[in-house]
C-alpha positions in Angstrom: 1.0 0.0 0.0 3.3 1.9 0.6 4.0 1.7 -2.6 1.0 2.9 -4.2 0.3 5.7 -2.4 3.5 6.8 -3.0 3.6 6.6 -7.0 0.0 8.6 -6.3 0.8 11.4 -4.0 4.4 11.5 -7.4 1.3 11.2 -9.9 -1.1 14.4 -7.9 2.1 16.8 -7.6 3.1 16.8 -10.6 0.0 17.3 -12.0 -0.6 20.5 -10.0 2.6 21.4 -10.3 2.2 21.6 -14.5 -1.1 23.9 -13.3 0.4 25.1 -11.2 2.6 26.8 -14.5 -0.3 26.9 -16.8 -2.0 29.4 -14.0 1.3 31.7 -14.2 1.9 31.4 -17.3 -0.7 30.9 -19.4 -4.0 32.3 -17.1 -6.8 33.4 -20.1 -8.7 30.6 -20.0 -8.4 30.7 -15.6 -9.7 33.7 -16.2 -12.5 32.9 -18.6 -14.3 30.0 -16.3 -13.5 33.1 -12.9 -17.3 33.2 -11.3 -17.7 37.1 -11.5 -18.2 37.2 -8.2 -14.5 36.3 -7.5 -13.0 40.1 -6.5 -9.7 40.4 -8.3 -10.2 37.7 -10.3 -6.7 38.3 -11.8 -5.7 38.1 -8.1 -8.0 35.1 -7.4 -6.0 32.7 -10.3 -2.3 34.1 -9.7 -2.4 32.5 -6.5 -4.7 29.1 -7.2 -0.9 29.1 -9.3 1.1 29.5 -6.3 -0.7 27.2 -4.0 -1.1 25.1 -6.6 2.5 24.4 -7.0 3.0 25.1 -3.2 0.9 21.9 -2.6 3.6 20.2 -4.8 5.8 20.6 -3.3 5.0 20.4 0.1 3.0 17.4 -0.8 7.2 15.9 -1.5 7.9 17.3 1.7 7.4 15.1 4.4 7.1 16.8 7.0 5.0 19.3 5.0 2.2 16.8 3.6 -0.5 16.6 5.6 -0.9 20.5 5.6 -0.1 20.6 2.3 -3.2 17.6 1.1 -5.0 19.7 3.4 -4.7 22.0 2.1 -4.3 21.3 -2.0 -7.9 19.5 -0.6 -9.0 22.8 0.4 -8.5 24.5 -2.4 -10.1 21.8 -4.7 -13.8 22.8 -3.0 -13.0 26.5 -3.6 -12.3 26.1 -7.5 -15.3 24.0 -8.1 -17.2 26.7 -8.6 -15.0 27.5 -11.5 -15.9 24.6 -13.5 -19.4 25.3 -12.2 -19.6 27.6 -13.8 -17.3 26.8 -17.2 -19.7 23.7 -17.4 -23.0 25.9 -16.5 -22.4 28.7 -18.8 -20.9 26.4 -22.4 -17.8 29.1 -21.4 -15.8 28.1 -24.5 -11.8 27.9 -24.3 -9.6 29.0 -26.4 -12.7 28.7 -29.3 -13.4 25.3 -28.4 -17.0 24.1 -26.3 -16.5 21.6 -24.9 -19.3 18.6 -23.7 -21.1 17.2 -21.4 -18.9 14.0 -22.2 -15.7 16.2 -20.4 -18.1 18.5 -17.9 -20.3 15.8 -16.6 -16.7 13.6 -15.2 -15.4 16.8 -14.3 -16.9 17.3 -11.7 -18.0 14.3 -10.7 -14.8 13.9 -10.5 -13.6 16.9 -7.8 -14.2 15.0 -4.7 -12.1 11.8 -6.0 -9.6 14.6 -6.6 -10.0 15.8 -3.1 -10.1 12.6 -1.7 -6.9 12.2 -3.4 -5.0 14.9 -1.6 -6.2 13.3 1.9 -5.0 10.0 0.8 -1.9 11.0 0.2 -0.6 12.9 2.6 -2.5 11.0 5.2 -5.2 12.9 6.5 -6.6 9.4 5.6 -6.2 6.4 5.2 -10.5 5.6 3.9 -11.2 2.9 2.7 -8.0 0.9 2.8 -8.2 1.0 6.3 -6.7 -2.0 8.1 -9.1 -3.4 10.2 
């Protein structure tokens, strides 16, 4: 189980590192899906990139892993409204409208991403806890 958790942690850290770089280097698409009620959207998108990079690094540092897992789980919860906004308002990215074949699974997997951050950081062992 430890090896599986390590591999899952590496995959999640890599995904968040790539996303963090994307938020900082190409914010346009993220700004497009940011709900209108979010104040200072440019700053928020930049800070989400920083948060993703910090979380990715934190997952790799044993002393910071637990906090990084909690932080990334909360982060994933907080950005869910942008994913919902993207889906419900059919916001095109790069001129492309994404269908519900993309949006449905993307929205449904958000709780899995939240759990994943908590599991790889050791916050939870569910559902793999030994009895």
